[in-house]
N, C-alpha and C positions, 0 to 999 in steps of 0.2 A: 415357286414359291410358297417356301413353307410355310400354314398360317403360325400363324401370333395366338399370343393369351393374354391377358390381365393379372399384375399378381399384385398382392398389399405385402409390403414387406417393409414386419420393423429393428429396429436397431436402438439397442436399453445401451444409453450412456453409460459410460464406466470410466469415464474420464472426463472432465469440464469439457464446455465444446465454448471455441469461438470464433461465428462467424462474419467478418469481417463486414465493414460498415465504414461507412462516413462516419471520419469523430470530434467529436466535442473539446473544444480545449487541447487540456492532457488527457478525454480520458479516450480508447478509447471501444466504438464502439459497435455493438455483435449487436447480426440481425437473429430474429430470435424463428427463426427456419430454415436448412439448408436448396439450396437454391440448387435444382436438377444439374450444374453446370459443376457446382462442387462434387457431385456425388460421382459427374462420374467421371472427376478426372481423379479420382479416391480407386474409386475402381480398375479404371485403366493401369496406376500405378500397380494396386496388389496384382492383377487378371497379369499381367507382363512379369509383373516374379516372380508369380506363382508358376506363370509357362515357357517363362528363360531356357531356350538351348543353349550349349558351352558355357553354362556364364551369359549370357549376355537377351539384356529384355525387348523383344520390340513394343517399345508403345506407343509408335505411331497406329506400326498397324491390331495393334488389339482399341488403339483409341478411336480411328475407324470405321471396326468392328461394331466399335460400343456405338457409334454415331448413327450408322448407316442399320442399326438392324435393331435394336432400343431404344425403343420411346419415353423416356421417366420425365415424371414431377418431379415439382419441392416434398422434400419431408416433415413433415410437422409438427411441436412436440407433440407428444399423446400418457395422458396414468392411463390407471389402469384401476378397471371401477367396473359392477357390474360382473365379471366372469374375463374382460377384454379390456385390450386397448385402444382409450375414445382419445385420436385426437383430435386440440382443439383449433380451428384456423378464421383466420383474419377474414371478417366484414368491414368497407366501408359509413357509418349511416351519416345519413346528411343533417348537421346539423353536428353533428354530434363527434365524427371522423372514428379515426381504427379502433375497431370491440373488436373479442375474441368466444369468440363460446364455442360451446363444448358443441362434437359428433353428436346427431342423434335428438339437437331440438334440442338441449342442454344449457347454465349457467350461461347467460355472456358478460362477458368483465373489461373496463374498457383502457386500455390495457399503459398507463400507471400502475390497475392494480393488477394487473399480468407482468407482466414486468414484476413487481415487489413479490410474487411468487417463484417464480422462476429462475431472477439472478440475482452471480450477487461481484461482486469486482478484487481483481486479484494485483497489488497495486506489484510493483517490480521498480528496476534504475539499472540504465548505465558504468560499467565501470571503467574507471579513468587506470587503465595499464599501466600508467608512470606513476600512477601514486596506489596503487593499490585499492583507491575507493570509489564513492559515490560520486561519478557525473556531475555537473553541474548541470542545473535543465530538464536531468533526463526522469527523472521521477513522475512516474506517472500510472495511468492504473488502467486494466483494459473488463472487460462485460467481460463473462460466461458466462451457457447456460449451465446452467447446476446437477448435478446425478437424479440430487431429489425438491421433488418441489420443494415451497416452502409449505409448512403445515398452521393450517388454521387453527384453536384457543381449541380444537372440542376435537382432537383430533390424537391419538397415541405413538402413533410414530408415522414421518414421513413419504411417506411415494414416491417411487420411483421410477427417472423421466425417460420417455424413452420417444421418435423418433419416427414418425410412419407414416407413407410415400405411395408412391406403385409405378414398375415399369413391364411397358409391354412390352415383351421377346416370345425367343420363336421353343421350343423344349430342348435345342442342340445348343443355344447360348443359355437357360437359363441353368441345364447340369454344370457347362462349365462356371457362370458364376455361382450355382447347390456349394461350391469348393471356399471360395470366399465368404467367412464366417465373423470372421475381422474385419473395423475397418478404420483409416484413421484423415478422422474428415476436419477442414479447413487448420483454418495459421495457429501458427507457436504449439505445432503440434513434435517439434524437438524437442521441444519440453515436457514431454508430458500428457497434451492436447489437447483432444478430439479422438478418445479408443470408441469405439462403437460396437456391438455384438449384436450383430444376428440370431432372434430370438421368435422370428416367425414367418414364411411368404408361401400362402395361399394363395388357390387364382379368387381375382375379385372379377364382384359382377359390376361394378363402376365407379367412377374416380369420386372416392368421397358422397356425399349426394349429390353428383352431379350428371344427372341421365348420360352413359358413353358407347360407344360406340367401335371398334375397328373395322378398316376398311383396308381387306391389302399388310402398304407398308405405313400407313399409316392410322393418325388411331385423334377421331371427334372428339369432342364438347361439347352438350349443350346444356347451356343456361347460364342467368349474369350470372356468377360471379365469377372473380379468374384466382385463382388459384395460385396462379401462377409468369412471373416478366410474360403484360399485351402487345399486342399491340396490331392495333384498331383505330381506325377513324369513327366508327360509333360517339354516340354521345355517354361518358362515364362517371362517376361518378367514384373520387379519391386521391391517388397519391403518383405523380411521374414521375419517374427514376429515367438518366442515361451508366446505362450496363456497359463493363467492357469481359478487354483477359485478357492474357497471358498470349493466347492467340493470332491476335490482333488486328497483323497485318498481313495473315494468312484466309480472313473473311471478309473483305470490303463492300460483301454488296452486302450481308446482315446487319437486317435494322435493331435497332440496340446496341452493336459495336461499330460506329461509324457517330456515336454522337446524335441521334434517331432517338426521346428519352421515352421509352417503355413505360405503361403503368404496371403499378407495379399490382403482387397477390396485396387480392384485399377488393381491389375496384370490383367496382357493381356496372352494369352497365344499366340504362332503364325499363330494356327490353328482352327476352331470349337470345341467344349471341348462337352460331354453328362453329366455332373454333376448334380448327385441326394444332393437333403440338407441333412443332419441331422438332427439330435432333440438339440442337441448343436450350432445349428446355422453355422457348419461344408460344404463349400459348397469338397465333393468331387467323386470324378469321377475311373472307373473301371480301368483308371492308375496306382492306388495308391497300392501299398500293403500290407497294416496293417497288 
C-alpha cells in the first residue's frame, strides 16, 4: 500500500457560498463550514469531467476512488493575518453555547457576532410562467458566506474569505487532484454561487490543533473537540443532528445516514478521545457501537 500524507489545503471564495442547513421560515440557512461530503461531491464531479474519455465521465469510479483512497475533514472559514490563513473553528462552551475561535489561541466570538462578520442574505423569488410576474408566497432569502469579512471600524479594507481543511491521500491521488484548482461547492451553483479557487496545499503535521496520526489507510485524531460529525457514546457537550445524503439507499449501515443523530462540529468530550475519520467524513471512536 502506498503511504499517505496529510495536506492542508486552502480555497479562496470567488463567489458567495451556500451550504444548505434546515431553514427558518422563509430564510434558507447556511452552514458556516463545508462538510467533507460536499467537498467529496464537488471533487468527484470536477475530476471525473477532467479525466473523461470519449466525453463520458465515470463519476462512480472516481467517487469510489476518492472514498477509498482519501480522508477529508470539513473546511472552515479563514482570514489572512500574520502572513498565513488562520481558520475560525467552532467550540461549544458550557453555559455559553456555540462559539468560534481563531486558530493558535486567537480571538473568540459568540455565534451571533461571528455570523454578522461573515454572512449576508440574497433575496429571490419564483416567476409565475403564465403571468411573467413574481409567484405569490415564493419570496425568500438565502444566507451566504460572503467573499469578504465584514470590516471592523478600524479596518481600511475588508479581508478576503477562504475555506481551510485537510486531506489525507497518497502522492498519486494528490497529483491528480492538483490539476483541480477551481471548484463549485454547495447549492445554487447554477446561479453563480460556490466558486472557490485553490491557493495552497502544503503538507501538514496535524489537523488544526489536534494530534494526528496516519496508520495505513486510516487517519486518527486525538483530542476533546470534534471538527466533523461525530459518532460516539462518550459524554459530550454540544449539539446533535441527523445527517443525510443523496446516496442514502446505498449506505444503509452507515451511522448518521439512517436517522442516528451525530454530534455536530465543535462538540466537546469531557475527556480526550481517539477518533478515526471514515470515508464519509464521520469522526468515530471505539466507544461507539455501530
